Structures are given as structure tokens and as C-alpha cells.
PyMOL commands that place a pseudoatom at each C-alpha (Angstrom):
pseudoatom trace, name=CA, resn=UNK, resi=1, chain=A, elem=C, hetatm=0, pos=[30.201, -7.109, 14.695]
pseudoatom trace, name=CA, resn=UNK, resi=2, chain=A, elem=C, hetatm=0, pos=[26.450, -7.731, 14.914]
pseudoatom trace, name=CA, resn=UNK, resi=3, chain=A, elem=C, hetatm=0, pos=[24.639, -4.418, 15.579]
pseudoatom trace, name=CA, resn=UNK, resi=4, chain=A, elem=C, hetatm=0, pos=[21.035, -3.971, 17.097]
pseudoatom trace, name=CA, resn=UNK, resi=5, chain=A, elem=C, hetatm=0, pos=[18.249, -2.840, 14.404]
pseudoatom trace, name=CA, resn=UNK, resi=6, chain=A, elem=C, hetatm=0, pos=[17.577, 0.701, 14.289]
pseudoatom trace, name=CA, resn=UNK, resi=7, chain=A, elem=C, hetatm=0, pos=[15.373, 2.299, 16.544]
pseudoatom trace, name=CA, resn=UNK, resi=8, chain=A, elem=C, hetatm=0, pos=[12.549, 4.831, 15.791]
pseudoatom trace, name=CA, resn=UNK, resi=9, chain=A, elem=C, hetatm=0, pos=[14.090, 8.127, 16.403]
pseudoatom trace, name=CA, resn=UNK, resi=10, chain=A, elem=C, hetatm=0, pos=[10.219, 9.622, 16.991]
pseudoatom trace, name=CA, resn=UNK, resi=11, chain=A, elem=C, hetatm=0, pos=[8.889, 6.884, 19.635]
pseudoatom trace, name=CA, resn=UNK, resi=12, chain=A, elem=C, hetatm=0, pos=[12.451, 5.372, 20.339]
pseudoatom trace, name=CA, resn=UNK, resi=13, chain=A, elem=C, hetatm=0, pos=[11.379, 1.857, 20.789]
pseudoatom trace, name=CA, resn=UNK, resi=14, chain=A, elem=C, hetatm=0, pos=[11.795, -0.668, 17.596]
pseudoatom trace, name=CA, resn=UNK, resi=15, chain=A, elem=C, hetatm=0, pos=[9.426, -0.122, 14.692]
pseudoatom trace, name=CA, resn=UNK, resi=16, chain=A, elem=C, hetatm=0, pos=[6.448, -1.247, 14.759]
pseudoatom trace, name=CA, resn=UNK, resi=17, chain=A, elem=C, hetatm=0, pos=[5.125, -3.882, 11.782]
pseudoatom trace, name=CA, resn=UNK, resi=18, chain=A, elem=C, hetatm=0, pos=[3.742, -1.627, 8.847]
pseudoatom trace, name=CA, resn=UNK, resi=19, chain=A, elem=C, hetatm=0, pos=[-0.361, -3.187, 8.276]
pseudoatom trace, name=CA, resn=UNK, resi=20, chain=A, elem=C, hetatm=0, pos=[-0.458, -4.219, 12.023]
pseudoatom trace, name=CA, resn=UNK, resi=21, chain=A, elem=C, hetatm=0, pos=[-4.194, -3.906, 11.975]
pseudoatom trace, name=CA, resn=UNK, resi=22, chain=A, elem=C, hetatm=0, pos=[-6.681, -4.830, 8.932]
pseudoatom trace, name=CA, resn=UNK, resi=23, chain=A, elem=C, hetatm=0, pos=[-7.050, -0.937, 7.311]
pseudoatom trace, name=CA, resn=UNK, resi=24, chain=A, elem=C, hetatm=0, pos=[-9.754, 0.422, 6.200]
pseudoatom trace, name=CA, resn=UNK, resi=25, chain=A, elem=C, hetatm=0, pos=[-10.825, 3.733, 4.060]
pseudoatom trace, name=CA, resn=UNK, resi=26, chain=A, elem=C, hetatm=0, pos=[-8.767, 5.339, 1.471]
pseudoatom trace, name=CA, resn=UNK, resi=27, chain=A, elem=C, hetatm=0, pos=[-5.045, 4.252, 0.410]
pseudoatom trace, name=CA, resn=UNK, resi=28, chain=A, elem=C, hetatm=0, pos=[-1.747, 6.815, -1.069]
pseudoatom trace, name=CA, resn=UNK, resi=29, chain=A, elem=C, hetatm=0, pos=[0.069, 4.722, -3.930]
pseudoatom trace, name=CA, resn=UNK, resi=30, chain=A, elem=C, hetatm=0, pos=[2.762, 4.618, -1.341]
pseudoatom trace, name=CA, resn=UNK, resi=31, chain=A, elem=C, hetatm=0, pos=[0.574, 3.047, 1.183]
pseudoatom trace, name=CA, resn=UNK, resi=32, chain=A, elem=C, hetatm=0, pos=[-0.277, 0.760, -1.493]
pseudoatom trace, name=CA, resn=UNK, resi=33, chain=A, elem=C, hetatm=0, pos=[3.583, 0.099, -2.616]
pseudoatom trace, name=CA, resn=UNK, resi=34, chain=A, elem=C, hetatm=0, pos=[4.386, -1.462, 0.683]
pseudoatom trace, name=CA, resn=UNK, resi=35, chain=A, elem=C, hetatm=0, pos=[1.358, -3.350, 1.025]
pseudoatom trace, name=CA, resn=UNK, resi=36, chain=A, elem=C, hetatm=0, pos=[2.199, -5.281, -2.351]
pseudoatom trace, name=CA, resn=UNK, resi=37, chain=A, elem=C, hetatm=0, pos=[5.861, -4.655, -2.062]
pseudoatom trace, name=CA, resn=UNK, resi=38, chain=A, elem=C, hetatm=0, pos=[6.471, -2.871, -5.020]
pseudoatom trace, name=CA, resn=UNK, resi=39, chain=A, elem=C, hetatm=0, pos=[7.107, 0.803, -5.945]
pseudoatom trace, name=CA, resn=UNK, resi=40, chain=A, elem=C, hetatm=0, pos=[4.894, 4.089, -6.218]
pseudoatom trace, name=CA, resn=UNK, resi=41, chain=A, elem=C, hetatm=0, pos=[5.454, 3.557, -10.108]
pseudoatom trace, name=CA, resn=UNK, resi=42, chain=A, elem=C, hetatm=0, pos=[4.735, 0.130, -10.463]
pseudoatom trace, name=CA, resn=UNK, resi=43, chain=A, elem=C, hetatm=0, pos=[1.515, 0.886, -8.535]
pseudoatom trace, name=CA, resn=UNK, resi=44, chain=A, elem=C, hetatm=0, pos=[0.321, 3.668, -11.046]
pseudoatom trace, name=CA, resn=UNK, resi=45, chain=A, elem=C, hetatm=0, pos=[1.625, 1.136, -14.063]
pseudoatom trace, name=CA, resn=UNK, resi=46, chain=A, elem=C, hetatm=0, pos=[-1.157, -1.124, -12.452]
pseudoatom trace, name=CA, resn=UNK, resi=47, chain=A, elem=C, hetatm=0, pos=[-3.947, 1.102, -12.633]
pseudoatom trace, name=CA, resn=UNK, resi=48, chain=A, elem=C, hetatm=0, pos=[-2.873, 1.881, -16.126]
pseudoatom trace, name=CA, resn=UNK, resi=49, chain=A, elem=C, hetatm=0, pos=[-2.317, -1.838, -18.078]
pseudoatom trace, name=CA, resn=UNK, resi=50, chain=A, elem=C, hetatm=0, pos=[-3.554, -4.414, -15.487]
pseudoatom trace, name=CA, resn=UNK, resi=51, chain=A, elem=C, hetatm=0, pos=[-7.895, -4.249, -16.460]
pseudoatom trace, name=CA, resn=UNK, resi=52, chain=A, elem=C, hetatm=0, pos=[-8.288, -6.100, -12.774]
pseudoatom trace, name=CA, resn=UNK, resi=53, chain=A, elem=C, hetatm=0, pos=[-6.500, -3.691, -10.752]
pseudoatom trace, name=CA, resn=UNK, resi=54, chain=A, elem=C, hetatm=0, pos=[-8.247, -0.736, -8.719]
pseudoatom trace, name=CA, resn=UNK, resi=55, chain=A, elem=C, hetatm=0, pos=[-8.569, 2.706, -10.430]
pseudoatom trace, name=CA, resn=UNK, resi=56, chain=A, elem=C, hetatm=0, pos=[-7.887, 5.205, -8.506]
pseudoatom trace, name=CA, resn=UNK, resi=57, chain=A, elem=C, hetatm=0, pos=[-10.316, 8.313, -7.234]
pseudoatom trace, name=CA, resn=UNK, resi=58, chain=A, elem=C, hetatm=0, pos=[-9.472, 11.598, -7.634]
pseudoatom trace, name=CA, resn=UNK, resi=59, chain=A, elem=C, hetatm=0, pos=[-9.923, 13.503, -5.094]
pseudoatom trace, name=CA, resn=UNK, resi=60, chain=A, elem=C, hetatm=0, pos=[-8.326, 16.916, -5.799]
pseudoatom trace, name=CA, resn=UNK, resi=61, chain=A, elem=C, hetatm=0, pos=[-5.602, 18.174, -8.902]
pseudoatom trace, name=CA, resn=UNK, resi=62, chain=A, elem=C, hetatm=0, pos=[-2.750, 15.819, -7.297]
pseudoatom trace, name=CA, resn=UNK, resi=63, chain=A, elem=C, hetatm=0, pos=[-4.482, 13.875, -4.969]
pseudoatom trace, name=CA, resn=UNK, resi=64, chain=A, elem=C, hetatm=0, pos=[-5.234, 10.378, -5.718]
pseudoatom trace, name=CA, resn=UNK, resi=65, chain=A, elem=C, hetatm=0, pos=[-6.273, 7.733, -3.121]
pseudoatom trace, name=CA, resn=UNK, resi=66, chain=A, elem=C, hetatm=0, pos=[-7.315, 3.697, -3.754]
pseudoatom trace, name=CA, resn=UNK, resi=67, chain=A, elem=C, hetatm=0, pos=[-10.117, 2.164, -1.431]
pseudoatom trace, name=CA, resn=UNK, resi=68, chain=A, elem=C, hetatm=0, pos=[-8.257, -0.849, 0.254]
pseudoatom trace, name=CA, resn=UNK, resi=69, chain=A, elem=C, hetatm=0, pos=[-11.577, -2.558, 0.365]
pseudoatom trace, name=CA, resn=UNK, resi=70, chain=A, elem=C, hetatm=0, pos=[-11.360, -2.477, -3.969]
pseudoatom trace, name=CA, resn=UNK, resi=71, chain=A, elem=C, hetatm=0, pos=[-7.427, -3.921, -3.290]
pseudoatom trace, name=CA, resn=UNK, resi=72, chain=A, elem=C, hetatm=0, pos=[-8.010, -6.248, -0.942]
pseudoatom trace, name=CA, resn=UNK, resi=73, chain=A, elem=C, hetatm=0, pos=[-11.162, -7.167, -3.372]
pseudoatom trace, name=CA, resn=UNK, resi=74, chain=A, elem=C, hetatm=0, pos=[-8.444, -7.300, -6.237]
pseudoatom trace, name=CA, resn=UNK, resi=75, chain=A, elem=C, hetatm=0, pos=[-5.840, -9.639, -3.851]
pseudoatom trace, name=CA, resn=UNK, resi=76, chain=A, elem=C, hetatm=0, pos=[-8.857, -11.797, -3.478]
pseudoatom trace, name=CA, resn=UNK, resi=77, chain=A, elem=C, hetatm=0, pos=[-9.193, -12.815, -7.084]
pseudoatom trace, name=CA, resn=UNK, resi=78, chain=A, elem=C, hetatm=0, pos=[-5.000, -13.210, -7.784]
pseudoatom trace, name=CA, resn=UNK, resi=79, chain=A, elem=C, hetatm=0, pos=[-5.136, -15.670, -4.737]
pseudoatom trace, name=CA, resn=UNK, resi=80, chain=A, elem=C, hetatm=0, pos=[-8.608, -17.669, -5.703]
pseudoatom trace, name=CA, resn=UNK, resi=81, chain=A, elem=C, hetatm=0, pos=[-7.480, -19.047, -9.236]
for i in range(1, 81): cmd.bond("trace and resi %d" % i, "trace and resi %d" % (i + 1))
show_as sticks, trace
zoom trace
């Protein structure tokens, strides 16, 4: 039996697509993972092993962020080849 898609319990309407507007500022590992469609651990793996992947900025102990600008630049290097 067909069921309609779930609604957002907070707003009571269908969820809006992620990254509807261009992102600016700082991103968490969770946001980067959602953007490039991978897990949070894969983001950290890329940080350690992929030489062109942007490095995070350590804000405080336990808090690191990536610049969206650097993520978009990295993404362009992958598609321009």
C-alpha cells in the first residue's frame, strides 16, 4: 500500500531539500558528509589521506569546521579534469 512521504514533525510540512541556498561560512563534518553523500568518518578519512581535501579549522577542543568556500573549490578540482 502506498504511503505518503513523512512530514517534518517540527513544521508539519514536507521536508525542504537540503542545501537549497548556496552555503557560505563554516560547515560541520555532518554537513560536509551530507553534501558529498558519505559518512562523517569518511570526511575525516579524506582529511587525513586525500592531499587536496580541505583541512578543517580547529575552533575549540572537539570543534572543527570546514570553509564552504574551500569545499566548493575542492569539488571544482574534481570535476574540471
